[in-house]
KEMI-852521 format. One line per 3 residues: number of its first residue (from 1); for each residue x negated, y negated, z negated of C-alpha. Coordinates in nm, 3 decimals, always signed. Layout:
<nodes>
NUM> X,Y,Z ~ ...
</nodes>
This chain:
<nodes>
1> -8.535,-8.941,-12.464 ~ -8.182,-9.002,-12.408 ~ -8.152,-9.160,-12.794
4> -8.026,-9.529,-12.670 ~ -7.793,-9.679,-12.943 ~ -7.595,-9.996,-12.984
7> -7.584,-10.045,-13.354 ~ -7.777,-10.239,-13.587 ~ -7.967,-10.137,-13.887
10> -7.675,-10.272,-14.079 ~ -7.408,-10.065,-13.853 ~ -7.620,-9.787,-13.891
13> -7.677,-9.797,-14.227 ~ -7.297,-9.872,-14.313 ~ -7.182,-9.551,-14.111
16> -7.420,-9.313,-14.288 ~ -7.300,-9.448,-14.626 ~ -6.908,-9.435,-14.567
19> -7.023,-9.061,-14.358 ~ -7.111,-8.931,-14.750 ~ -6.842,-9.166,-14.872
22> -7.114,-9.400,-15.146 ~ -7.038,-9.748,-15.203 ~ -7.245,-9.982,-15.179
25> -7.327,-9.993,-15.576 ~ -7.375,-9.606,-15.589 ~ -7.630,-9.646,-15.315
28> -7.796,-9.914,-15.476 ~ -7.840,-9.728,-15.762 ~ -7.985,-9.439,-15.623
31> -8.231,-9.642,-15.403 ~ -8.339,-9.894,-15.738 ~ -8.244,-10.186,-15.531
34> -7.969,-10.465,-15.634 ~ -7.597,-10.402,-15.484 ~ -7.637,-10.748,-15.286
37> -7.905,-10.608,-15.135 ~ -7.738,-10.335,-14.986 ~ -7.463,-10.577,-14.876
40> -7.687,-10.769,-14.731 ~ -7.878,-10.511,-14.489 ~ -7.523,-10.412,-14.396
43> -7.473,-10.798,-14.329 ~ -7.773,-10.772,-14.117 ~ -7.879,-11.081,-14.301
46> -8.236,-10.909,-14.325 ~ -8.407,-10.546,-14.275 ~ -8.604,-10.361,-14.536
49> -8.950,-10.469,-14.654 ~ -9.134,-10.137,-14.586 ~ -9.098,-9.823,-14.394
52> -9.077,-9.644,-14.711 ~ -8.772,-9.775,-14.821 ~ -8.576,-9.699,-14.515
55> -8.691,-9.337,-14.560 ~ -8.605,-9.299,-14.872 ~ -8.205,-9.456,-14.816
58> -8.220,-9.208,-14.556 ~ -8.368,-8.910,-14.840 ~ -8.032,-9.049,-15.040
61> -7.797,-9.059,-14.774 ~ -7.906,-8.686,-14.701 ~ -7.996,-8.760,-14.346
64> -8.137,-8.486,-14.120 ~ -8.457,-8.542,-13.959 ~ -8.243,-8.693,-13.619
67> -8.068,-8.921,-13.845 ~ -8.342,-9.041,-13.977 ~ -8.515,-9.124,-13.701
70> -8.193,-9.286,-13.600 ~ -8.211,-9.533,-13.911 ~ -8.598,-9.557,-13.909
73> -8.525,-9.692,-13.512 ~ -8.273,-9.931,-13.574 ~ -8.483,-10.087,-13.879
76> -8.789,-10.143,-13.638 ~ -8.993,-10.493,-13.729 ~ -9.301,-10.394,-13.680
79> -9.511,-10.658,-13.887 ~ -9.304,-10.491,-14.214 ~ -9.234,-10.080,-14.155
82> -9.614,-10.057,-14.028 ~ -9.880,-10.248,-14.210 ~ -10.123,-10.137,-13.933
85> -9.934,-10.156,-13.592 ~ -10.050,-10.305,-13.274 ~ -9.862,-10.207,-12.934
88> -9.830,-10.479,-12.683 ~ -9.505,-10.360,-12.585 ~ -9.126,-10.363,-12.666
91> -8.977,-10.024,-12.698 ~ -8.786,-9.937,-12.377 ~ -8.399,-9.921,-12.440
94> -8.326,-9.760,-12.080 ~ -8.599,-9.494,-12.144 ~ -8.444,-9.125,-12.043
97> -8.581,-8.808,-12.024 ~ -8.923,-8.652,-12.113 ~ -8.781,-8.478,-12.389
100> -9.008,-8.135,-12.349 ~ -9.312,-8.392,-12.347 ~ -9.203,-8.583,-12.669
103> -9.164,-8.247,-12.863 ~ -9.476,-8.050,-12.700 ~ -9.665,-8.372,-12.832
106> -9.519,-8.387,-13.150 ~ -9.566,-8.003,-13.205 ~ -9.945,-8.047,-13.080
109> -10.001,-8.342,-13.293 ~ -9.859,-8.285,-13.617 ~ -9.684,-7.939,-13.642
112> -9.974,-7.708,-13.587 ~ -10.257,-7.720,-13.836 ~ -10.546,-7.893,-13.653
115> -10.872,-7.842,-13.779 ~ -11.000,-8.218,-13.990 ~ -10.663,-8.404,-13.819
118> -10.823,-8.450,-13.489 ~ -10.608,-8.422,-13.195 ~ -10.655,-8.559,-12.826
121> -10.407,-8.521,-12.508 ~ -10.431,-8.757,-12.214 ~ -10.072,-8.796,-12.033
124> -10.151,-8.781,-11.609 ~ -9.947,-8.831,-11.308 ~ -9.917,-9.052,-10.982
127> -9.821,-9.435,-11.031 ~ -9.494,-9.506,-11.138 ~ -9.398,-9.162,-11.279
130> -9.393,-9.354,-11.672 ~ -9.724,-9.237,-11.839 ~ -9.721,-9.571,-12.015
133> -9.364,-9.536,-12.129 ~ -9.386,-9.213,-12.237 ~ -9.694,-9.289,-12.432
136> -9.465,-9.615,-12.589 ~ -9.181,-9.408,-12.684 ~ -9.381,-9.147,-12.812
139> -9.542,-9.450,-13.036 ~ -9.199,-9.585,-13.172 ~ -9.058,-9.240,-13.221
142> -9.338,-9.112,-13.419 ~ -9.341,-9.447,-13.617 ~ -9.281,-9.206,-13.971
145> -9.580,-8.993,-13.864 ~ -9.862,-9.183,-13.896 ~ -10.008,-9.473,-14.113
148> -10.115,-9.653,-13.818 ~ -10.046,-9.678,-13.449 ~ -10.301,-9.880,-13.212
151> -10.317,-9.954,-12.868 ~ -10.548,-10.020,-12.621 ~ -10.566,-10.138,-12.248
154> -10.824,-9.989,-12.090 ~ -10.741,-10.102,-11.695 ~ -11.038,-10.331,-11.756
157> -11.342,-10.422,-11.960 ~ -11.188,-10.736,-12.056 ~ -10.838,-10.607,-12.113
160> -11.007,-10.359,-12.344 ~ -11.183,-10.604,-12.561 ~ -10.861,-10.799,-12.588
163> -10.702,-10.467,-12.751 ~ -10.993,-10.458,-12.986 ~ -10.979,-10.806,-13.101
166> -10.560,-10.792,-13.134 ~ -10.621,-10.474,-13.342 ~ -10.885,-10.659,-13.543
169> -10.688,-10.924,-13.634 ~ -10.436,-10.669,-13.747 ~ -10.651,-10.528,-13.981
172> -10.708,-10.887,-14.099 ~ -11.098,-10.931,-13.990 ~ -11.271,-11.202,-14.093
175> -11.295,-11.543,-13.832 ~ -11.660,-11.452,-13.837 ~ -11.628,-11.111,-13.721
178> -11.313,-11.223,-13.473 ~ -11.564,-11.497,-13.311 ~ -11.781,-11.221,-13.155
181> -11.603,-10.952,-12.980 ~ -11.900,-10.669,-13.005 ~ -11.815,-10.732,-13.388
184> -11.464,-10.724,-13.359 ~ -11.502,-10.379,-13.165 ~ -11.733,-10.258,-13.430
187> -11.474,-10.340,-13.724 ~ -11.218,-10.182,-13.545 ~ -11.389,-9.808,-13.526
190> -11.564,-9.907,-13.872 ~ -11.145,-9.874,-13.976 ~ -11.103,-9.568,-13.800
193> -11.407,-9.405,-13.892 ~ -11.269,-9.429,-14.284 ~ -10.923,-9.369,-14.223
196> -10.657,-9.075,-14.175 ~ -10.364,-9.038,-13.983 ~ -10.377,-9.291,-13.717
199> -10.259,-9.309,-13.327 ~ -10.481,-9.447,-13.090 ~ -10.341,-9.513,-12.777
202> -10.574,-9.550,-12.475 ~ -10.395,-9.712,-12.131 ~ -10.503,-9.662,-11.772
205> -10.799,-9.503,-11.819 ~ -11.000,-9.494,-11.484 ~ -11.329,-9.379,-11.594
208> -11.339,-9.169,-11.875 ~ -11.735,-9.181,-11.924 ~ -11.686,-9.580,-11.936
211> -11.453,-9.540,-12.240 ~ -11.627,-9.320,-12.454 ~ -11.849,-9.568,-12.604
214> -11.526,-9.731,-12.754 ~ -11.366,-9.453,-12.957 ~ -11.415,-9.351,-13.301
217> -11.702,-9.079,-13.388 ~ -11.506,-8.960,-13.674 ~ -11.272,-8.728,-13.640
220> -10.937,-8.879,-13.878 ~ -10.664,-8.940,-13.623 ~ -10.487,-8.848,-13.321
223> -10.565,-8.978,-12.971 ~ -10.293,-9.036,-12.681 ~ -10.471,-9.083,-12.335
226> -10.259,-9.193,-12.028 ~ -10.424,-9.182,-11.647 ~ -10.364,-9.084,-11.284
229> -10.704,-8.822,-11.293 ~ -10.620,-8.521,-11.272 ~ -10.871,-8.417,-11.543
232> -11.052,-8.604,-11.833 ~ -11.277,-8.383,-11.874 ~ -11.407,-8.301,-12.200
235> -11.259,-8.587,-12.330 ~ -10.909,-8.402,-12.352 ~ -10.699,-8.189,-12.195
238> -10.403,-8.350,-11.994 ~ -10.026,-8.295,-11.957 ~ -9.870,-8.376,-11.588
241> -9.565,-8.567,-11.602 ~ -9.318,-8.459,-11.300 ~ -9.062,-8.668,-11.155
244> -8.720,-8.703,-11.399 ~ -8.425,-8.477,-11.275 ~ -8.164,-8.502,-11.068
247> -7.924,-8.583,-11.401 ~ -8.235,-8.786,-11.585 ~ -8.195,-9.003,-11.290
250> -7.843,-9.050,-11.232 ~ -7.834,-9.131,-11.623 ~ -8.058,-9.426,-11.586
253> -7.907,-9.596,-11.298 ~ -7.553,-9.547,-11.475 ~ -7.721,-9.813,-11.775
256> -7.590,-10.159,-11.682 ~ -7.640,-10.353,-11.964 ~ -7.986,-10.445,-12.053
259> -7.905,-10.639,-12.406 ~ -7.611,-10.402,-12.587 ~ -7.802,-10.085,-12.455
262> -7.468,-9.957,-12.394 ~ -7.354,-9.661,-12.069 ~ -7.142,-9.768,-11.803
265> -6.925,-9.487,-11.846 ~ -6.914,-9.555,-12.223 ~ -6.724,-9.865,-12.138
268> -6.521,-9.720,-11.844 ~ -6.526,-9.420,-11.606 ~ -6.723,-9.450,-11.313
271> -6.544,-9.441,-10.966 ~ -6.555,-9.112,-10.727 ~ -6.784,-9.348,-10.503
274> -6.979,-9.472,-10.794 ~ -7.078,-9.135,-10.909 ~ -7.177,-9.021,-10.514
277> -7.370,-9.334,-10.487 ~ -7.561,-9.209,-10.797 ~ -7.647,-8.882,-10.708
280> -7.725,-9.013,-10.349 ~ -7.954,-9.280,-10.510 ~ -8.119,-9.076,-10.769
283> -8.177,-8.810,-10.440 ~ -8.386,-9.084,-10.225 ~ -8.560,-9.246,-10.491
286> -8.688,-8.909,-10.570 ~ -8.716,-8.917,-10.967 ~ -8.951,-9.191,-10.967
289> -8.904,-9.378,-11.313 ~ -9.049,-9.727,-11.172 ~ -8.837,-9.697,-10.862
292> -8.540,-9.579,-11.062 ~ -8.599,-9.903,-11.298 ~ -8.642,-10.150,-10.992
295> -8.307,-10.048,-10.876 ~ -8.137,-10.051,-11.201 ~ -8.309,-10.398,-11.264
298> -8.181,-10.509,-10.879 ~ -7.848,-10.409,-10.936 ~ -7.820,-10.557,-11.288
301> -7.946,-10.920,-11.162 ~ -7.716,-10.872,-10.840 ~ -7.401,-10.742,-11.014
304> -7.384,-10.569,-10.688 ~ -7.229,-10.167,-10.710 ~ -7.469,-9.850,-10.695
307> -7.286,-9.786,-10.372 ~ -7.362,-10.100,-10.237 ~ -7.724,-10.097,-10.340
310> -7.753,-9.743,-10.186 ~ -7.599,-9.927,-9.826 ~ -7.872,-10.212,-9.854
313> -8.173,-9.970,-9.947 ~ -8.108,-9.769,-9.665 ~ -8.158,-10.038,-9.438
316> -8.409,-10.227,-9.601 ~ -8.628,-9.981,-9.856 ~ -8.961,-10.139,-9.824
319> -8.808,-10.459,-9.940 ~ -8.627,-10.316,-10.227 ~ -8.903,-10.114,-10.329
322> -9.145,-10.406,-10.341 ~ -8.878,-10.624,-10.567 ~ -9.079,-10.679,-10.928
325> -8.963,-10.889,-11.222 ~ -9.374,-11.069,-11.325 ~ -9.198,-11.009,-11.675
328> -9.182,-10.667,-11.657 ~ -9.401,-10.428,-11.865 ~ -9.479,-10.279,-11.548
331> -9.535,-10.573,-11.320 ~ -9.657,-10.399,-10.993 ~ -9.377,-10.305,-10.777
334> -9.341,-9.935,-10.600 ~ -9.471,-10.069,-10.326 ~ -9.773,-10.234,-10.452
337> -9.871,-9.957,-10.688 ~ -9.864,-9.719,-10.359 ~ -10.053,-9.966,-10.120
340> -10.314,-10.003,-10.398 ~ -10.393,-9.652,-10.444 ~ -10.348,-9.583,-10.037
343> -10.660,-9.891,-10.009 ~ -10.882,-9.720,-10.277 ~ -10.867,-9.440,-10.138
346> -10.933,-9.513,-9.782 ~ -11.255,-9.703,-9.928 ~ -11.415,-9.396,-10.080
349> -11.273,-9.130,-9.839 ~ -11.144,-9.217,-9.511 ~ -11.084,-8.867,-9.375
352> -10.811,-8.802,-9.711 ~ -10.660,-9.120,-9.609 ~ -10.607,-8.958,-9.286
355> -10.489,-8.641,-9.385 ~ -10.249,-8.851,-9.626 ~ -10.106,-8.987,-9.341
358> -10.055,-8.695,-9.153 ~ -9.853,-8.564,-9.466 ~ -9.653,-8.907,-9.445
361> -9.509,-8.791,-9.098 ~ -9.357,-8.420,-9.209 ~ -9.145,-8.313,-9.473
364> -9.268,-8.413,-9.812 ~ -9.253,-8.110,-10.002 ~ -9.472,-7.743,-9.943
367> -9.712,-7.856,-9.660 ~ -9.900,-7.562,-9.576 ~ -10.335,-7.639,-9.656
370> -10.367,-7.404,-9.349 ~ -10.159,-7.655,-9.123 ~ -10.480,-7.860,-9.129
373> -10.754,-7.646,-9.235 ~ -10.622,-7.390,-8.871 ~ -10.480,-7.655,-8.664
376> -10.531,-8.038,-8.741 ~ -10.861,-8.029,-8.810 ~ -10.928,-7.911,-8.437
379> -10.748,-8.171,-8.327 ~ -10.802,-8.489,-8.544 ~ -11.187,-8.643,-8.534
382> -11.118,-8.743,-8.890 ~ -11.064,-8.384,-9.019 ~ -11.364,-8.202,-8.796
385> -11.520,-8.131,-9.104 ~ -11.283,-7.954,-9.273 ~ -11.298,-7.666,-8.977
388> -11.660,-7.615,-9.071 ~ -11.698,-7.615,-9.445 ~ -11.393,-7.562,-9.699
391> -11.603,-7.758,-9.919 ~ -11.508,-8.064,-9.717 ~ -11.124,-7.984,-9.742
394> -11.222,-7.971,-10.124 ~ -11.349,-8.327,-10.157 ~ -11.076,-8.481,-9.938
397> -10.843,-8.318,-10.191 ~ -11.003,-8.409,-10.443 ~ -11.002,-8.801,-10.329
400> -10.625,-8.730,-10.318 ~ -10.573,-8.593,-10.666 ~ -10.760,-8.861,-10.842
403> -10.512,-9.125,-10.716 ~ -10.192,-8.895,-10.816 ~ -10.090,-8.944,-10.418
406> -10.042,-8.566,-10.381 ~ -9.949,-8.260,-10.555 ~ -10.124,-7.941,-10.482
409> -9.958,-7.581,-10.530 ~ -10.267,-7.335,-10.537 ~ -10.054,-7.006,-10.587
412> -9.855,-7.131,-10.269 ~ -10.128,-7.315,-10.069 ~ -9.922,-7.591,-10.000
415> -9.928,-7.967,-10.110 ~ -9.652,-8.210,-10.155 ~ -9.636,-8.586,-10.136
418> -9.332,-8.797,-10.316 ~ -9.103,-8.885,-10.080 ~ -9.152,-9.248,-10.162
421> -9.522,-9.260,-10.128 ~ -9.397,-9.148,-9.734 ~ -9.164,-9.445,-9.736
424> -9.421,-9.702,-9.819 ~ -9.727,-9.572,-9.607 ~ -9.549,-9.508,-9.354
427> -9.399,-9.896,-9.354 ~ -9.756,-9.978,-9.329 ~ -9.744,-9.897,-8.960
430> -9.560,-10.064,-8.686 ~ -9.215,-9.874,-8.506 ~ -9.505,-9.785,-8.232
433> -9.738,-9.679,-8.430 ~ -9.503,-9.452,-8.645 ~ -9.355,-9.323,-8.288
436> -9.715,-9.204,-8.177 ~ -9.791,-9.033,-8.519 ~ -9.453,-8.866,-8.451
439> -9.560,-8.753,-8.122 ~ -9.873,-8.604,-8.260 ~ -9.685,-8.403,-8.491
442> -9.409,-8.279,-8.238 ~ -9.706,-8.159,-7.992 ~ -9.884,-7.992,-8.286
445> -9.565,-7.799,-8.404 ~ -9.484,-7.744,-8.074 ~ -9.800,-7.537,-7.998
448> -9.784,-7.375,-8.351 ~ -9.420,-7.266,-8.263 ~ -9.499,-6.951,-8.006
451> -9.194,-6.724,-8.006 ~ -9.244,-6.448,-7.805 ~ -8.894,-6.379,-7.577
454> -8.947,-6.008,-7.508 ~ -9.064,-5.940,-7.892 ~ -8.947,-6.008,-8.239
457> -9.300,-6.068,-8.419 ~ -9.205,-6.030,-8.793 ~ -9.596,-6.120,-8.898
460> -9.501,-6.470,-8.781 ~ -9.193,-6.543,-8.941 ~ -9.331,-6.641,-9.267
463> -9.579,-6.914,-9.101 ~ -9.251,-7.044,-8.914 ~ -9.059,-7.068,-9.192
466> -9.307,-7.251,-9.381 ~ -9.324,-7.518,-9.052 ~ -8.952,-7.515,-8.989
469> -8.872,-7.837,-9.253 ~ -9.131,-8.040,-9.100 ~ -9.044,-7.947,-8.794
472> -8.673,-8.038,-8.860 ~ -8.821,-8.402,-9.012 ~ -8.994,-8.467,-8.732
475> -8.708,-8.406,-8.469 ~ -8.438,-8.624,-8.733 ~ -8.703,-8.897,-8.701
478> -8.727,-8.858,-8.309 ~ -8.373,-8.841,-8.263 ~ -8.318,-9.164,-8.499
481> -8.539,-9.354,-8.234 ~ -8.332,-9.189,-7.961 ~ -8.647,-9.001,-7.838
484> -8.634,-8.737,-7.540 ~ -8.949,-8.573,-7.427 ~ -9.030,-8.228,-7.292
487> -9.241,-8.152,-7.609 ~ -8.942,-8.231,-7.833 ~ -8.689,-8.013,-7.645
490> -8.979,-7.729,-7.645 ~ -9.019,-7.759,-7.995 ~ -8.625,-7.759,-8.064
493> -8.527,-7.442,-7.845 ~ -8.856,-7.246,-8.034 ~ -8.686,-7.335,-8.349
496> -8.359,-7.261,-8.210 ~ -8.465,-6.881,-8.137 ~ -8.664,-6.829,-8.454
499> -8.324,-6.881,-8.608 ~ -8.176,-6.673,-8.330 ~ -8.459,-6.409,-8.419
502> -8.366,-6.415,-8.792 ~ -7.976,-6.416,-8.714 ~ -7.926,-6.759,-8.898
505> -7.660,-6.814,-8.605 ~ -7.496,-7.107,-8.783 ~ -7.857,-7.282,-8.774
508> -7.947,-7.198,-8.418 ~ -7.675,-7.296,-8.205 ~ -7.659,-7.709,-8.340
511> -8.094,-7.653,-8.258 ~ -7.995,-7.486,-7.876 ~ -7.753,-7.799,-7.828
514> -8.018,-8.062,-7.962 ~ -8.244,-7.887,-7.715 ~ -8.019,-7.877,-7.443
517> -7.927,-8.275,-7.456 ~ -8.305,-8.361,-7.506 ~ -8.429,-8.146,-7.190
520> -8.134,-8.308,-6.989 ~ -8.265,-8.627,-7.019 ~ -8.640,-8.551,-6.906
523> -8.586,-8.265,-6.660 ~ -8.407,-8.195,-6.329 ~ -8.078,-7.990,-6.386
526> -8.234,-7.725,-6.195 ~ -8.513,-7.624,-6.462 ~ -8.552,-7.281,-6.572
529> -8.640,-7.381,-6.896 ~ -8.308,-7.558,-6.925 ~ -8.145,-7.227,-6.800
532> -8.353,-7.048,-7.036 ~ -8.208,-7.286,-7.332 ~ -7.854,-7.195,-7.205
535> -7.912,-6.855,-7.221 ~ -8.002,-6.860,-7.592 ~ -7.695,-7.103,-7.673
538> -7.479,-6.871,-7.520 ~ -7.612,-6.542,-7.688 ~ -7.602,-6.721,-7.996
541> -7.215,-6.880,-7.962 ~ -7.145,-6.438,-7.861 ~ -7.282,-6.373,-8.219
544> -7.064,-6.626,-8.325 ~ -6.771,-6.489,-8.171 ~ -6.715,-6.793,-7.957
547> -6.700,-6.597,-7.665 ~ -6.513,-6.890,-7.423 ~ -6.831,-7.087,-7.504
550> -7.087,-6.796,-7.461 ~ -6.911,-6.748,-7.118 ~ -6.933,-7.141,-7.057
553> -7.285,-7.133,-7.141 ~ -7.372,-6.847,-6.927 ~ -7.218,-7.009,-6.604
556> -7.471,-7.287,-6.672 ~ -7.744,-7.073,-6.702 ~ -7.647,-6.956,-6.372
559> -7.590,-7.290,-6.199 ~ -7.938,-7.389,-6.284 ~ -8.114,-7.046,-6.269
562> -8.241,-7.162,-5.870 ~ -8.532,-7.015,-5.715 ~ -8.723,-7.221,-5.434
565> -9.069,-7.277,-5.306 ~ -9.188,-7.461,-5.659 ~ -9.119,-7.189,-5.877
568> -9.407,-7.035,-6.049 ~ -9.465,-6.727,-5.881 ~ -9.546,-6.549,-6.243
571> -9.234,-6.611,-6.349 ~ -8.995,-6.469,-6.102 ~ -8.974,-6.123,-6.288
574> -8.835,-6.284,-6.590 ~ -8.621,-6.472,-6.409 ~ -8.480,-6.167,-6.223
577> -8.418,-5.965,-6.512 ~ -8.292,-6.261,-6.740 ~ -7.995,-6.330,-6.452
580> -7.966,-5.952,-6.412 ~ -7.934,-5.916,-6.784 ~ -7.662,-6.204,-6.797
583> -7.473,-6.120,-6.529 ~ -7.430,-5.730,-6.653 ~ -7.359,-5.856,-7.005
586> -7.110,-6.115,-6.856 ~ -6.959,-5.795,-6.669 ~ -6.966,-5.529,-6.958
589> -6.826,-5.807,-7.219 ~ -6.559,-6.090,-7.012 ~ -6.441,-5.820,-6.777
592> -6.587,-5.994,-6.426 ~ -6.535,-5.711,-6.181 ~ -6.650,-5.926,-5.914
595> -7.022,-6.016,-6.103 ~ -7.094,-5.604,-6.010 ~ -7.172,-5.696,-5.668
598> -7.457,-5.953,-5.799 ~ -7.560,-5.709,-6.048 ~ -7.657,-5.468,-5.775
601> -7.817,-5.722,-5.564 ~ -8.073,-5.856,-5.838 ~ -8.113,-5.485,-5.918
604> -8.272,-5.402,-5.599 ~ -8.479,-5.758,-5.563 ~ -8.619,-5.616,-5.935
607> -8.699,-5.288,-5.777 ~ -8.900,-5.454,-5.491 ~ -9.111,-5.693,-5.718
610> -9.471,-5.553,-5.770 ~ -9.561,-5.486,-6.125 ~ -9.251,-5.494,-6.293
613> -9.062,-5.190,-6.478 ~ -8.724,-5.169,-6.446 ~ -8.532,-5.061,-6.753
616> -8.156,-4.985,-6.807 ~ -7.935,-5.265,-6.903 ~ -7.785,-5.271,-7.282
619> -7.411,-5.184,-7.303 ~ -7.359,-5.580,-7.497 ~ -7.431,-5.899,-7.418
622> -7.817,-6.024,-7.350 ~ -8.018,-6.126,-7.616 ~ -8.376,-6.048,-7.449
625> -8.413,-6.403,-7.316 ~ -8.659,-6.660,-7.311 ~ -8.662,-6.759,-7.674
628> -8.414,-6.574,-7.832 ~ -8.508,-6.268,-7.925 ~ -8.306,-5.987,-7.993
</nodes>
């Protein structure tokens, strides 16, 4: 909710009064107070005694709903504005976004007709996504809609009992009632059962069955729950909170003054560098409110710029994600939040923890479920149960969803993991262990990518397209470690070949070059695999009209396309065909007349090979080379 104001109640009242061209005396007469009272309010000497007086001021000043809320928010002093109020947190001045969620809550709770005034909804989502803060903002935002607002902390049984005792004190329960937690709970439930239009927020539900005995039996009010569980059963329907948008994230990062609630850009225009840093940081943090708040707090405490923070974060992400003030409303850092969830997951369902680990070494979004059920299940002993039973796979997903560590997209049959979950969980491994996991992913993807050198298999394109971002992620990680392997070079060549077949030549060219660089670090320069990659690169460069570069690549292919006693005989027909096609293409397109003799010689050799059926050379540069398609 982007409704942050720096004005005091007095300043806000004075602004609206002057907007209506009213004097203090005129307003005092209409509200029924002494003129000195209006004067004292505007000076900030004290606030109105009740919410009703504030609403009457709004009525006499002809304020709309938005302006009335603004005046009411500026006047917030809980003990005077709501006689029955227990919310243990101050309003978050840096709360942004969630307009759609807050409007939906208001619509469902207050505007739609509800049988005998009962409503219940839950807010769910991963740790740090802002469930508590959204519920808190709704409480403050909806102050004028309820006669009482109470908060229960359901994280532990002890915190729940403490909440009931605090509410009982607000209800002015006798000392005898307060002396025993059972009588205090009973007193609060009796009050809720006999009163109307209250809001009860139940925060941090881990077990819906545990909370049911603590809920009022009568249906006279509104219940708002927060939980990481994907469902609350028959307790309530749930609304899933998604990460903040890029715009909302950058807005939160720009807010730099915790005391006066003023946006940075209101004071001065941010530099292009700061704008770019805010955008980059918002993308890196993935719209996670807890991470954004940690970044904002660190920036304020160190007085560093966004650009400085971004640079430090890129070098030490885990250290910064573990920064948290003990006095914060959410004292747990991003690191501790995700680490705790992962440890619980590992205890409850080790196979689910293993699947999540695989996810952490792939791209964060749209991970195909088939990758696990059709491939990884046959490779990883911890996940072998998935290849036998869909029920086993569902049990693993259920455990992951219980802790909100993944998002499942059933229509697309994919899952996603927040990028900061990846950062934190990968940080639990040493660099040597991370390299092993990276090698496992590269080996897996290299075996899945099977590009036919002589046939375009359109039926496999959708699968390869899904896997491409995950292969790119694995490649980037390996390159960052300066790792080179035959499997990595092979995977790069296959990725390039796929892009070539899809006629995405701008994507194919750098992949072919990277494949060459990788293979040259691993193989002898006479390798036939290296020659085929040179041919693929040359064909790609030819399609990009880079004719000189293509000729150079073709010549490099010829130079390494040697046949000796170590050459696999089964590859000879393919080798001869590729070289003949290559020479023919160079002669046709590069006017290399002296190459025709070589063509005739290879033609003769090809005709002498058993089981090889000669086809006429094309009249263009060769494209039917290993891994290049057509």
